[in-house]
ROVEXKOL-690946 format. One record per atom (N, C-alpha, C): x, y, z. Coordinates in steps of 0.1 Angstrom, whole numbers, plus 5000, padded with zeros to 4 digits. Layout:
residues N
XYZ ...
***
This chain:
residues 477
444309306048 444609346062 445309486061 446209506052 446909636051 446609696037 447109816035 446809876022 448009876013 448909786015 450109766006 449609695993 450509705983 450209625970 450309485973 449309415968 449309265970 450109195960 450509075963 451408995956 450808945942 451708895934 451308835921 450808695924 451008605914 450908465915 452308405913 452508285918 453708215915 453408085908 454308045898 454107925890 455407845890 455107715889 456307615890 456007495881 457007445874 456807325866 458107245866 457907115865 459107025865 458906915855 460006885848 460006765839 461206675843 460906555847 461906465851 462106355840 463406315837 463606205827 463106075832 462706055844 462205935849 461105955859 460305855862 459205875872 459805895885 459305995892 459906045905 458806105913 459206145925 458206215934 458206365931 457706395919 457706535914 456706625922 455706555929 454806635937 455506705948 456406625955 457106685966 458006795962 458706775951 459606885945 458807005942 457606995936 456807105933 456307175946 456007095956 455607145969 456707245975 457907195974 459007275979 459207405971 459007395958 459107505949 458007605952 456807565954 455707655958 455907715971 456507645980 456807705994 457707825992 458707805983 459607915981 459008035974 457808015967 457108115960 455908165968 455808125980 454608155988 454308305989 455408385989 455208535990 454508595978 454408515967 453708575955 452208545955 451708465964 450308435964 449908355977 449008405985 448608335997 447208305998 446508305987 445008275988 444708125985 445508065975 445207925972 446507865966 446507735966 447607655961 447207535954 447907485944 447507365937 448707295930 448607165928 449607085921 448806985912 449306965900 448906865891 450106775887 449906645888 451006555885 450606465873 451506445864 451306365852 452006235854 451206125854 451705985856 451305905844 452205905834 451905825821 450605875814 450406015814 449306065807 448106085816 448106025828 447006045837 447306165847 446406265847 446606385855 445906365869 446706375879 446206375893 446406515899 445306565905 445306705909 444806725923 445406825929 444806865942 445107015944 444007095948 444207235950 443107275960 443407385967 442407445977 442807585981 441907645988 442307785993 443207766005 444107856008 445007856019 446407856015 447307856025 448707856023 449207716018 450307706012 450907586007 450907476018 451407516030 451607426041 450207366046 449107446045 447807406050 447107326039 447307356026 446607286015 447207146014 448507136015 449107006012 449606936024 448806856030 449206766040 450006646034 450606566042 451406456037 450506356030 449306346035 448306256028 448006306014 447706436013 447406496000 448506475990 449706495994 450906485986 451006335981 450806245991 450906105988 449906055978 448706115978 447706075968 448006115954 448906225953 449306265940 450206165933 450906095942 451805985937 453006035929 453605945922 454805975914 454406005900 455306065892 455106095878 456406155873 456306205860 457606265855 457406415852 456106455852 455906605850 454906655860 455006775864 454106835874 454106985871 453007055874 452907195875 452207235888 452607355893 452007405905 451807555905 451007605914 450607745914 450207785928 450707915932 450107985943 449508115938 448308145944 447508245937 447208365947 447308485941 446708605946 445708655935 444508675938 443508705928 443608845923 443808865909 443808995903 442608995893 442208885888 440908875881 440208755886 438908775891 438208665897 438408665912 437408625919 437508625934 438208505939 438508515952 439208405959 438308295961 438608175957 437708065960 438307935953 437907825958 438507695953 438307685938 437107735933 436907715918 437907795910 438507895916 439507975908 440907935912 441107845921 442407795924 443007725911 444307735910 445007675899 446107575904 446607495894 446407485880 445007445876 444607485863 443407435857 443707315849 442807215849 443007095841 441807095831 442107085819 441007085808 441206965799 440206885798 440206775788 439606815775 440206775764 439706815751 439906705741 439506725728 439506625718 440806555716 441906625718 443206565715 444006535728 443306525739 444006495751 443606585763 444506625771 444306715782 445506805785 445206915791 446307005795 446107055810 447107085816 447107155829 447807285827 447307395833 447907525830 447907615843 449007685845 449107775857 449607905851 449108015856 449308145850 449608255860 450608335857 450908455865 450808575856 449908675859 449708795851 448308825850 448008915840 446608955838 446509005823 445508945816 445208985802 444409115802 444609195792 443809315790 442709295780 442709185773 441609155764 440809025768 440908985781 440208865785 438708875784 438108995786 436709005785 436208985771 436909045761 436609035747 436708885743 437808825747 438008685742 437008595749 436608625761 435608535767 434308545761 433908675756 432708685749 432608605736 433808605729 433908535717 433708385719 434508335729 434408195733 433108145737 432408225746 431108195750 430108195738 430308285729 429408285717 429608165708 430808105709 431007975702 430607855709 430107875722 429607755729 430507715741 431607785743 432507745755 431707765768 431907675777 431307685790 432407705801 432307815808 433307855817 432907805831 433907755839 433707705852 434307795863 435107895858 435807985867 435508125863 436008225871 435908365867 437308425866 438308345863 439708395861 440008395846 440908485842 441308495828 442208375824 442708295834 443508175831 442608075822 441408065826 440507975818 440308025804 440308155802 440308215788 441508165780 442708175787 443908135780 443907985776 443407905786 443407755783 442407725771 441307795770 440407765759 440907815746 441707925746 442307975734 443307875729 444107815738 445107715735 444407595729 443307545736 442607425731 442007455717 441407575715 440807605703 441907595691 443107635694 444207625684 444707485683 444607405694 445207275694 444407185685 443107205684 442207125675 442707135660 443307255657 443707275643 445207255641 446007225651 447407215649 447907075652 449207045649 449706915651 450406895664 450606995672 451306985685 450807095695 451107065707 450707155718 451507285717 452707275713 453507405712 453107495701 452707435690 452107515679 450807585683 450007515691 448807565696 449107685706 450007665714 450407775723 450907895716 451807875706 452307985698 451208065691 450307985685 449208045678 448208125687 448008065699 447108135708 447708265714 449108265715 449808385720 449608505711 449408475698 449208585689 447908665692 447008595699 445708655702 445508705716 446508675724 446508715738 447208855740 446608945748 447209075750 447309095765 448509135769 448709165783 449809085789 449709055802 450808995810 450408845812 451308755808 451208615812 452508545811 452808485822 453908385823 453208255826 453408145818 452708025819 453607905820 453107805828 453607665827 452407585823 452607505812 451507415807 452007275806 451207185810 451607045809 450606965800 451206895791 450406795782 450806655787 450206555781 450506415785 452006385784 452806455775 454206425773 455106535774 454706655776 455506775776 455206875787 456306945790 456207065799 456507185791 455707285791 455907405783 455907525792 456907615789 457007745795 456807855785 456007955788 455708055778 455608195785 456008295778 456008425784 455508525774 454708625778 454208725769 455208805762 454908865751 455908935742 456509055749 455809115759 456409225767 457309185778 457109055783 457909005794 457609075807 456309105809 455909175821 456309105834 456008975835 456208895847 457408805845 458108775856 459408695855 459108545853 460008475846 459908335844 461308285840 461808185847 463108135844 463107985845 464207915840 464307775842 465707735845 465807615850 467107555854 467107405854 468207345858 468307195857 469007145870 468507025874 469106955885 470206865880 471006815889 472106725885 471706595878 470406555881 470006425875 469306455861 469406575856 468806605843 467406655843 466806665855 465506725857 465406875854 464506915846 464307055843 463207115852 463507235856 462507305865 462307445860 461007485859 460607625855 459907685867 460207815869 459607885881 459608035879 458708095886 458608245885 459808315890 460508255900 461708325905 462808215907 464008265907 465208175909 465208115923 464608185933 464608135947 464007995947 463007965938 462307835938 463207735932 464107775922 465107675917 466007645928 466507735935 467407715946 466807615956 465507635959 464907555969 464807405966 464807375953 464807235949 466107185943 467207255945 468507215941 468807225926 468107315919 468307335905 469207455903 470107445892 470907555889 470207635877 470107765879 469507845869 470207845856 469507835845 470107835832 469907975826 468708025826 468408165821 466908195823 466608325819 465208365819 464608315806 463308285807 462508265795 462308405788 462708415776 462708545769 461208595766 461008725766 459708775762 459308715748 458008665748 457508605735 458108465732 458708405741 459408275739 458508165745 458608045738 457907925742 459007815743 459207755754 460207645756 459507515759 459907415752 459307285753 460307185759 459907115770 460707015776 460006885774 460806785768 460206655765 461306555765 460906425762 461906325762 463006345751 462606435742 463606465731 464506585734 464406635746 465306745750 464506875751 465206985749 464607115751 464607185737 463407245734 463307315721 462707455724 463207555717 462807695720 462207755707 461107825709 460407885698 460108035702 459908115692 459508255695 458308295687 457408375693 456208425686 456608515675 455808535665 456008625654 456008775659 455208795669 455008935674 456308985681 456709105678 457909165684 457509295690 458009325701 457709465707 458809495718 458709605723 459709655733 459409575746 460509535753 460409465766 459809565776 459009515785 458309605795 458209525808 459309495814 459309415826 458809505838 458009445846 457409525858 458509555868 458809685869 459809735878 459509705893 458209685896 457809655909 458209515914 458609435904 459109305908 460409325917 461209415912 462409445920 462109525933 461109615932 460909695944 460109625955 459309525951 458409465961 458109315960 457709275948 457109145946 458109025948 459309035942 460208925942 460908915955 461408795958 462108765971 463508825969 464108875980 465408945979 466508855974 466408725976 467408635972 467208585958 466208635951 466008595937 466908685928 467308615917 468108695907 467308695894 467108815889 466308835876 467108915866 467308855855 468108925844 469508975849 470108885857 471508915861 471609005873 470509055879 470509145891 469809075902 470409075914 469809015926 468909125931 467709085935 466609175940 467209255952 467909185961 468409255973 469309375969 470109355959 471009465955 470209575949 469209545941 468409645935 467709735946 467209665956 466509745967 467509825975 468709775977 469709855984 470109975975 470109965962 470410075953 469310175954 468010135956 466910225958 467210305971 467710245981 468010315993 469110425991 470110385983 471110485980 470610605972 469710575963 469110685956 468310775965 467610715975 466810795984 467810885993 468910835996 469910916003 470411035995 470511015982 470911125973 469911235973 468611185973 467511275971 467111355984 467411295996 467011346008 468111356018 468611476020 469611506030 469011526044 468911416051 468211426064 469211406075 469011496085 469811486098 469011396107 469511276111 468811186119 469711096127 469211026136 470010936145 470010796141 468910746135 468810606132 467910586119 468210476112 467510436100 466810306103 465510286101 464910166102 464010136090 463810006087 462909966076 461709906081 460609906073 459409836076 459509696071 459409596079 459509456075 458509416065 458709326055 460109286052 460709356040 459909406031 460409456019 461009596020 460909666031 461509786033 462909786039 463309666043 464609646050 465809666041 465809616029 466909626020 467209766016 466209846013 466309986010 466810066022 466410026034 466810096046 468310076048 468809956045 470209926046 471010016036 470510016024 471110096013 471210246017 470110296023 470110436027 471110466038 471210366047 472110386058 473610386053 473910296044 475310286039 475610416032 474710476024 475010596017 475010716025 474110726035 474010846044 474910846056 475410726060 476210726072 475410726085 474110726084 473210716095 473110566099 473310536112 473310396116 471910326113 472010206108 470810116106 470610036118 469310026122 468909946133 467609866130 467409756137 466109686136 465109756144 464109826138 463209906146 461909836149 461509736141 460309666143 460509516145 459709446153 459709306153 458409266147 458409176137 457209136129 456708996134 455508996137 454808866141 454608786128 455408686126 455408606114 454308506114 453508496124 452408396125 451108456120 451108576116 449808636111 450008656096 449108586089 449108596074 447908676069 447708666057 446508736051 445208676055 445308546060 444008486064 443608526078 444308606085 444008656098 442608736097 441708696106 440308756105 440208856116 439808986112 439509086122 438009096122 437309086134 435909076135 435209206132 435809316134 435209446130 436209556127 435709676124 436609776119 437609826130 437109826143 438009876154 439109776155 438909646154 439909546155 440909556143 440309586131 441109596119 442109706121 441709816127 442609926130 443709896139 443509796147 444609756157 445509646152 445309606139 446109496134 447609526132 447909656129 449309686128 450009666141 449409696152 450109666165 450309516167 449409436162 449509296164 450609236155 450709296143 451709236134 453109306136 453209426139 454509496141 454609556155 455709536162 455909596175 457309666174 457209796179 458409876179 459409836190 460709836187 461709816197 462009956203 461509986214 461510126220 462910176222 463810096226 465210146229 465810196216 465410156204 466010196192 465510336188 464210366191 463710496186 463410596196 463310566209 462910656219 463810776220 463310896218 464111016219 464911046207 464710976196 465610986185 464911036172 465711086163 465211126150 465311006141 464210966136 464110836129 463910856114 464610786105 464310776091 463610636089 462410646084 461610526082 461510496068 461910376063 461910346049 460910226047 460010246037 459110146033 459210126018 458610006014 458709975999 457810075991 456710115996 455810205989 454810265998 454010365992 452910415999 451710415990 450710345993 449510325984 448410415988 447610375999 446510456003 446910546015 448010516022 448510596033 448010556047 447010476047 446410436061 447410356069 448010256063 449010176071 450210266074 450610346065 451810436068 451510516081 450310576081 449910656093 449910576106 449510456105 449410376117 450810336122 451710306112 453110266116 453810386122 453610506116 454210626121 453710656136 452410626138 451910646151 452510556161 452810426157 453610336166 454910396170 455610456160 456910516164 456710636173 455710716171 455510836179 455210786194 454310686194 453910636208 455110576215 456110526207 457310466213 458310566217 458010696214 458910806218 459810866208 459610826195 460410886184 460211046184 461411116184 461311266184 460911316171 461411256160 461111296146 461011176138 460111176128 460011066119 460011116104 461011076097 461111116083 460910986074 459910986066 459510866059 459910876044 460510766040 460910756026 460310636019 459810646007 459210545999 460210495989 460510365989 461510305979 460910285966 459710335964 459010335950 458510475948 458410515935 457710645932 456310645936 455610755935 454210765939 453310695929 452410615935 451410545926 450310645922 450210655908 449210755903 448210685893 448410565890 447610495880 447310355883 446310295877 446010155879 447010065871 447109945875 447909845868 447009745861 447209715848 446409625841 447109485840 448209465846 449109355842 449309255854 448409265864 448509165875 448709225889 449109355890 449209415903 447809455907 447509445920 446109465925 445809615927 445909695916 445509835916 444609845904 443309855906 442409855894 441709995893 442010095901 441510225900 442410325907 442210455903 442910565909 442310615922 441110565925 440210625935 440910635949 441610525953 442110515967 443610545967 444210585957 445710615957 445910755963 446610765974 446710885981 447410995973 448410955965 449211055957 448411115946 447311055942 446411115932 445711235937 445411235950 444511335956 445311445964 446611415967 447311505976 448711525972 449311635975 450711665973 451511595983 452911605981 453811535990 453711596004 453611726005 453511796018 452211756025 451111746017 449811706023 449811566028 450511476020 450611336024 451411326037 452511406038 453311406050 452511446062 451611536061 450811586072 449711476075 449211416065 448111316067 448711196075 449911146071 450411026078 451211066090 451411196093 452111236105 453611236106 454211256094 455711256095 456211406093 457511416097 458111546096 458611576082 458911476074 459211496060 458911366053 458711376039 458411256031 459111266018 459711156013 460411156001 460111025993 460111035980 459810925971 461110895962 461210775958 462110745947 461610805934 462410855925 461910905912 461710795902 460910825892 460710725882 462010685874 462810785871 464010755864 464910665873 465010685886 465810605895 465210465895 463910445895 463310315896 463810235884 463910305872 464210235860 465710195859 466510255869 467910225869 468310115879 467410065887 467709975898 468509855894 468109795883 468709665879 469709675868 470109795865 471109815854 470409785840 471209765830 470709735817 470009855811 469109835801 468409945795 467209995803 467210115807 466110165816 464810165809 464810165795 463510155788 462910025787 463609925793 463009785793 462009755804 461709865812 460809845823 459409905821 458409845827 457109905827 456909985840 456610115839 456410195851 455110265849 454110205843 452910265840 452110305852 452210225863 451510265875 452010395881 453210435877 453810565881 453610675871 453810645858 453710755848 452510745838 451810635839 450610625830 450910585816 452110555812 452410515799 452310365797 451210315793 450910175793 451510115780 452209995781 452809935769 451709865760 450509845765 449409795757 448209895758 447209855750 446009935752 445309905765 444509995770 443809975783 442609885781 442309805791 441109715789 439809795790 438809745784 437509805784 436809785798 436909655802 436309625815 437509605825 437509675836 438709675845 438409625859 437209605863 436909565877 437509425879 438009395891 438509265894 437509155893 436209195897 435209095897 434309105884 434909145873 434109175861 433309055856 433908935858 433208815853 432108775862 432308795875 431208765885 430008865882 430308985879 429309085877 428509045864 429208995854 428508955842 427608835845 428108735853 427208625856 426008665863 426108765873 425008815880 424008885871 424508965861 423609025852 422808925844 423508825839 422808725831 421708645839 422008625852 421008555860 419708645861 420008775863 418908875865 418108885852 418708855840 418008875828 417308745824 
***
């Protein structure tokens, strides 16, 4: 509906020392992660080695009715997933978690991230006789794990061995008949943490906000290249043999993660406020009011206001009942959707010089429409600030930017973009500032979408629908 960066996926896992209503707990966890994926949702429950699964397209609240949750029943392990598609189209067949039966049992797997060698691995697997039922790279991961499981004595050994052959971004929760496993790629591109409830139940989630939602206390992040096994014998940690520099996606702090989540000791809300303070240092603007674009631009707007001394106000009211599933019947209606989703509070902006803060600028079309809303409401001046650097490159690790073609900063200068979107001035966060948002080592972040320095090699096949295209070619042949 808009031209902003789309969410990642969200994963959740739970291991209870006794049989319990783990489906409902997973449901609440996925609800807290809904911002990471709004296309489909799914839960798999393990009841004494029997896997019961339900998944479908839609939001968590629409996929899981009370009847659907009740059918999953009780168990002691569960995994869940909310999806935004970065490889493979949106459809029930690509909804997760995936359940795969094999010679030594079965597994359920949920994945956040994107592999750069999925096409090559899939070619190898298909050449060996593997039959794929989806067009997502998650199924590639599951088959690689199963391939190793046939040769190893435990599921954790299989996961560790498979990880040596996977390249790119993946945070995983994997369920076997007796274990819950959390795994994170060697670069640590995507977040993954775990915690514990008072009754001894362990919980794994993409973000700490999901731990909070189910009453679990966070213990720590899953380290890059680490595999953690939860079972009746306790918690065991393993690390892959591969070692490399950490490359955590800085856009998790800028946009993806929820403001109340804490990642590596830094709350996302504080990181975004810091971005706003940096913007105030970079841009000495004389204005009357600061407003943010809901929701992810609000924190940076507050930070800018605090640093600049310009009063912060709520400038937009967001219609929270319109999600990504809202259907616009034609192009004219699509162009009017910003008015449906955002409405300006005229008394805040009329006759005033406005500083407008948003999380990022991608194609520029939505920015132009939002600026027009402010002009129509009587804003005298509009100065726009992006709490992210300019996007100049595709992302191969799970963010939905697979080409440079539609990125406005690739084709236009800052002054040209300002003219295109209709603002009096335009400013961006710098790359160095983005790397300083969370403290710690600034070299621990991936900023490839801004500077083009990729931590891995670039994939040969890059289209989001690359597997669908391959299937179509094979049918024609």
